[in-house]
N, C-alpha and C positions, 0 to 999 in steps of 0.2 A: 818226810818227803822233801822238805827244804834242804836238809843235809845232802840227800842223794842228788838233788838237782845242782847243788853247789859244786859237787864233784864233776859235773858236766859242763861247767862254765869255762870259758877260754883261759882264765888265769889258773885253773887247776891243772895239776900234773896229769898227763894222760887223758885230758878232757875229751879229745876226739873219740878215743876208744870208749870212754865211759858214756858219752852221750849216744854213741852208736848202739852199744849194748843195751843201755837203759831204755832208750826211746823205741827200740824195736821189740822189747820184751812184753809178752802178753800179760804177765802179772802186773807190770807197771801200768799198762793200758787199763786193766780192770780196776786197779786201785784208783787211778786218776778218774775214771768214769764214776766210781762210787763216791769219791770226794765231790765231784761236780753234782751228782744227784743229791747229796746231803748239804750242798751249799758251802762246802769247806774249801773248795778250790778258789783261791783268790787271785787278785791282780799280781801280787808278788810272785806267786808260783807260775802264773802265766808268762810273766816276763822272763823268768829263769828258763822256762820251757822254750820260749822263743829263741833266746840266745844259745841254748844247747842245740836246738834244731839247726842253727846256722852252721855249726861245726861238725854235725853228724856226718860220718863217712857214707858215701854211696856204695852200694854193692848190689849185685844181681841176685 
């Protein structure tokens, strides 16, 4: 998960596309929820998710 979110950070190539696809994906959302439920989602992942969400492209 850390590696996937690293690809969504501003310094990564194609990060806006990566963050848009990843953060809107139902499988990603389910895995994130499972990690939260098991106490595996930590502050580092939350910070990466925050930065990725800042560059996520908007679409209708």
